[in-house]
RODO-2510 file (C-alpha; in nm, 4 decimals, decimal comma):
residues 247
     n   res          X          Y          Z
     1     m    -0,1216     0,8523     3,4214
     2     p    -0,3837     0,6211     3,5942
     3     r    -0,3829     0,6030     3,9672
     4     y    -0,5082     0,2667     4,1215
     5     k    -0,6434     0,1985     4,4682
     6     i    -0,6226    -0,1532     4,5874
     7     t    -0,7596    -0,3134     4,8947
     8     i    -0,5051    -0,5601     5,0584
     9     e    -0,5348    -0,8558     5,3120
    10     y    -0,2132    -0,9733     5,4885
    11     d    -0,0998    -1,2186     5,7489
    12     g     0,1460    -0,9966     5,9505
    13     r     0,3451    -1,2809     6,1420
    14     d     0,6338    -1,2967     5,9084
    15     l     0,6411    -0,9214     5,8278
    16     v     0,7978    -0,6242     5,9802
    17     g     0,4879    -0,4162     5,9252
    18     w     0,3426    -0,2261     5,6433
    19     q     0,6461     0,0125     5,5855
    20     r     0,9771    -0,0699     5,4095
    21     q     1,2363    -0,1531     5,6478
    22     e     1,6110    -0,2816     5,6289
    23     n     1,5498    -0,5511     5,9006
    24     g     1,3022    -0,7713     5,7038
    25     p     1,0239    -0,7905     5,4526
    26     s     0,7246    -0,5540     5,4685
    27     v     0,4006    -0,5430     5,3016
    28     q     0,4892    -0,2495     5,1137
    29     q     0,8099    -0,4091     4,9849
    30     h     0,6292    -0,7183     4,8605
    31     i     0,3690    -0,5118     4,6706
    32     e     0,6174    -0,2863     4,5142
    33     e     0,8355    -0,5685     4,3943
    34     a     0,5467    -0,7259     4,2550
    35     i     0,4443    -0,4410     4,0782
    36     f     0,8032    -0,4103     3,9226
    37     k     0,7814    -0,8040     3,8147
    38     f     0,4542    -0,7083     3,6516
    39     c     0,5250    -0,4026     3,4405
    40     g     0,8956    -0,2977     3,5033
    41     e     0,7966     0,0181     3,6909
    42     d     0,9942     0,0909     4,0074
    43     i     0,7183     0,3030     4,2379
    44     r     0,6367     0,3671     4,5984
    45     i     0,3060     0,2977     4,7101
    46     q     0,0973     0,5085     4,9616
    47     g    -0,0708     0,2993     5,2305
    48     a    -0,3808     0,4363     5,4398
    49     g    -0,1981     0,3338     5,7643
    50     r     0,1281     0,2010     5,8933
    51     t     0,0652    -0,1133     6,0647
    52     d     0,3534    -0,2504     6,3030
    53     a     0,5329    -0,5832     6,2779
    54     g     0,2907    -0,8726     6,3405
    55     v    -0,0275    -0,6790     6,2864
    56     h    -0,2620    -0,8073     6,0185
    57     a    -0,5091    -0,6563     5,7644
    58     l    -0,8232    -0,7614     5,6231
    59     g    -0,8876    -0,4165     5,4379
    60     q    -0,5838    -0,2225     5,4150
    61     v    -0,6024     0,0296     5,1283
    62     a    -0,3075     0,1722     4,9070
    63     t    -0,2748     0,4013     4,5956
    64     f    -0,0247     0,4286     4,3232
    65     d     0,0347     0,5524     3,9774
    66     l     0,1242     0,3604     3,6746
    67     s     0,2209     0,4890     3,3263
    68     g     0,1062     0,2051     3,1440
    69     d    -0,2602     0,1337     3,0481
    70     h    -0,3848    -0,1624     3,2130
    71     t    -0,7242    -0,2700     3,3282
    72     t    -0,7942    -0,2964     3,6900
    73     r    -0,8483    -0,6644     3,6656
    74     t    -0,5160    -0,7135     3,4902
    75     v    -0,3470    -0,5069     3,7733
    76     m    -0,4960    -0,7019     4,0614
    77     n    -0,4268    -1,0594     3,8927
    78     a    -0,0871    -0,9788     3,8170
    79     i     0,0270    -0,8330     4,1438
    80     n    -0,1315    -1,1344     4,3280
    81     q     0,0684    -1,3893     4,1030
    82     h     0,3779    -1,2044     4,1744
    83     l     0,3134    -1,1831     4,5348
    84     k     0,3299    -1,5698     4,5972
    85     p     0,4267    -1,7215     4,8108
    86     a     0,3907    -1,4062     5,0656
    87     r     0,0713    -1,4032     5,2635
    88     v    -0,0350    -1,0993     5,1004
    89     a    -0,3356    -1,0619     4,8632
    90     i    -0,4988    -0,7968     4,6633
    91     l    -0,8641    -0,8360     4,7314
    92     d    -0,9831    -0,5460     4,4917
    93     c    -0,8191    -0,2821     4,2415
    94     r    -1,0005     0,0194     4,0782
    95     q    -0,9001     0,3471     3,9185
    96     v    -0,9577     0,6563     4,1156
    97     d    -0,9072     1,0229     4,0585
    98     s    -0,5594     1,1618     4,0638
    99     e    -0,6225     1,3621     4,3592
   100     f    -0,7387     1,0621     4,5690
   101     n    -0,4899     0,9384     4,8289
   102     a    -0,5148     0,6520     5,0494
   103     r    -0,3790     0,8024     5,3504
   104     f    -0,5079     1,1718     5,3227
   105     s    -0,8298     1,0978     5,1731
   106     a    -0,9428     0,8447     5,4590
   107     t    -1,2179     0,9640     5,6678
   108     g    -1,2139     0,6605     5,9317
   109     r    -1,0170     0,3538     6,0251
   110     h    -1,1360     0,0547     6,1894
   111     y    -0,9477    -0,2102     6,3816
   112     l    -1,0290    -0,5388     6,5456
   113     y    -0,8463    -0,7001     6,8377
   114     r    -0,8950    -1,0638     6,9155
   115     i    -0,8480    -1,2187     7,2400
   116     i    -0,8984    -1,6032     7,2992
   117     n    -0,9877    -1,6586     7,6762
   118     r    -0,9479    -2,0221     7,7589
   119     r    -0,7089    -2,2442     7,9353
   120     a    -0,6300    -2,4674     7,6416
   121     p    -0,3407    -2,3884     7,4101
   122     l    -0,4120    -2,2180     7,0759
   123     t    -0,3889    -2,4238     6,7628
   124     i    -0,5827    -2,2592     6,4575
   125     d    -0,5509    -1,9272     6,6113
   126     n    -0,1797    -1,9366     6,7183
   127     g    -0,0421    -1,6212     6,6230
   128     l    -0,3710    -1,4832     6,5153
   129     a    -0,4990    -1,3742     6,8261
   130     w    -0,3947    -1,2893     7,1976
   131     h    -0,4163    -1,6157     7,4016
   132     v    -0,5383    -1,5127     7,7830
   133     k    -0,5660    -1,8031     8,0232
   134     r    -0,7001    -1,6092     8,3106
   135     d    -1,0665    -1,5539     8,3263
   136     l    -1,1752    -1,2218     8,1845
   137     d    -1,4931    -1,0320     8,2654
   138     s    -1,5634    -0,8874     7,9127
   139     d    -1,8775    -0,6799     8,0894
   140     a    -1,6289    -0,5210     8,2972
   141     m    -1,4007    -0,4443     7,9884
   142     k    -1,7106    -0,3127     7,8037
   143     a    -1,8168    -0,0767     8,0761
   144     a    -1,4528     0,0569     8,0967
   145     t    -1,4694     0,1580     7,7389
   146     e    -1,6800     0,4372     7,8211
   147     i    -1,3788     0,6496     7,9750
   148     l    -1,2113     0,6145     7,6487
   149     i    -1,4626     0,7083     7,3782
   150     g    -1,4513     1,0689     7,2479
   151     r    -1,1998     1,3059     7,2135
   152     h    -0,9241     1,3031     7,4692
   153     d    -0,5478     1,3567     7,5188
   154     f    -0,4153     0,9788     7,4803
   155     t    -0,0709     1,0437     7,5991
   156     s    -0,1011     0,7701     7,8251
   157     f    -0,1763     0,5281     7,5511
   158     r     0,0765     0,6005     7,2829
   159     a     0,4267     0,4810     7,2192
   160     a     0,7113     0,6887     7,3556
   161     a     0,8524     0,7164     6,9971
   162     c     0,5007     0,8157     6,8475
   163     q     0,5748     1,0906     6,5837
   164     a     0,2223     1,2302     6,5847
   165     k     0,2331     1,6151     6,6528
   166     s    -0,0536     1,5989     6,8987
   167     p    -0,1744     1,3193     7,1264
   168     v    -0,5513     1,4180     7,0978
   169     r    -0,7530     1,1672     6,9190
   170     t    -1,1610     1,1226     6,8816
   171     l    -1,2563     0,7613     6,9278
   172     s    -1,6050     0,7198     6,7435
   173     k    -1,6304     0,3723     6,8560
   174     l    -1,4668     0,1259     7,1307
   175     d    -1,6558    -0,1847     7,1972
   176     v    -1,6120    -0,5169     7,3539
   177     q    -1,8067    -0,8383     7,2754
   178     r    -1,7646    -1,1952     7,3753
   179     f    -1,8461    -1,4802     7,1536
   180     d    -1,7982    -1,8122     7,3475
   181     d    -1,4138    -1,8173     7,4100
   182     e    -1,3297    -1,5194     7,1831
   183     i    -1,3210    -1,1625     7,3084
   184     q    -1,3558    -0,9094     7,0132
   185     v    -1,2512    -0,5341     7,0805
   186     r    -1,3663    -0,2993     6,7815
   187     v    -1,2416     0,0440     6,7743
   188     s    -1,2910     0,3161     6,4983
   189     a    -1,1465     0,6805     6,4528
   190     l    -1,0082     0,9171     6,2095
   191     s    -0,6682     0,8277     6,2990
   192     f    -0,4564     0,6490     6,5862
   193     l    -0,1477     0,7303     6,7637
   194     h     0,1480     0,4718     6,7546
   195     n     0,0450     0,1698     6,9555
   196     q    -0,2875     0,3393     7,0780
   197     v    -0,5023     0,0423     7,0035
   198     r    -0,2807    -0,2097     7,1644
   199     s    -0,2123    -0,0058     7,4805
   200     m    -0,6010     0,0429     7,5441
   201     v    -0,6741    -0,3458     7,4942
   202     g    -0,3665    -0,4029     7,7405
   203     t    -0,5411    -0,1640     8,0098
   204     l    -0,8746    -0,3159     7,9335
   205     s    -0,7431    -0,6799     8,0047
   206     l    -0,6435    -0,5398     8,3603
   207     v    -1,0103    -0,4629     8,4163
   208     g    -1,0997    -0,7993     8,2803
   209     t    -0,8777    -0,9785     8,5333
   210     g    -1,0087    -0,7445     8,8167
   211     q    -0,6674    -0,5952     8,8920
   212     w    -0,8196    -0,2446     8,7697
   213     t    -1,1392    -0,0901     8,8030
   214     k    -1,3076     0,1426     8,5636
   215     d    -1,1827     0,4296     8,7925
   216     d    -0,8239     0,3237     8,7345
   217     v    -0,8806     0,3557     8,3494
   218     q    -0,9881     0,7153     8,4226
   219     k    -0,6733     0,7785     8,6297
   220     a    -0,4579     0,6509     8,3738
   221     l    -0,6106     0,8630     8,0997
   222     d    -0,5962     1,1731     8,3037
   223     a    -0,2191     1,1048     8,4139
   224     r    -0,1273     1,1843     8,0396
   225     d     0,1828     0,9234     8,1395
   226     r     0,2599     0,6180     7,9542
   227     q     0,3709     0,4630     8,2612
   228     k     0,0199     0,4951     8,4172
   229     a    -0,1542     0,2892     8,1521
   230     g    -0,1557    -0,0919     8,0996
   231     p     0,0888    -0,2901     7,8932
   232     n     0,0628    -0,3122     7,5236
   233     a    -0,1603    -0,6242     7,3977
   234     p     0,0388    -0,8284     7,1473
   235     a     0,0791    -0,7027     6,7889
   236     y    -0,0627    -1,0387     6,6296
   237     g    -0,4024    -0,9955     6,7618
   238     l    -0,4743    -0,6686     6,5955
   239     y    -0,6451    -0,6449     6,2568
   240     l    -0,6698    -0,3494     6,0323
   241     t    -1,0135    -0,4156     5,9124
   242     d    -1,1721    -0,1254     5,7063
   243     v    -1,0770     0,2343     5,6003
   244     d    -1,3502     0,4766     5,5000
   245     y    -1,3826     0,7225     5,2293
   246     d    -1,6252     0,9579     5,1112
   247     s    -1,7933     0,8364     4,7939
***
């Protein structure tokens, strides 16, 4: 039975997240229903990560098996045709070994968080970035990232409902760069805790406004208490950009 690996792009504004839920449409549901319309197979796909409601993706990955014999081009084009009008698209499709799994074979995950830092309202980027009117010092935010890079207990930066067995994670990258009015926060790790990226961005924003210092970030990390860190940045500024796998 062939196994397919697909790369997915989606706009999360109208979705309840990656995973199937009863309270609204999800990315997983849209793709599974499109596959059923294409070939009549009622299957469940495995995603590389479970993005929350409102979170977007430029390079989400999923795997699934089909009993029929289809070319990768046919699979991709057929799914895209049946995905309409949902804002979900398959960017790439290829056959992989039966042992390959989108989630468990991943060796790294990369996220981007977009902040638009200006007084004027957002038009084009409304719902696609966090609008912060108050001036942010991106250099101070970047300096504070040094506290969080590496292997730490991130209890202060995970949701109370997080189901991960351990709060320890290793951040291989956490960087802040400004491009005119846009501040981009890029973060990479093998895996993340629930709401970890959003809580880190919310904490860094406090440094950017001058309400917190770099030392305050250290204290929040050391406290191992969610109440001691900053608020979650809005979901709609977050993008899953890429997932790494061994060749």
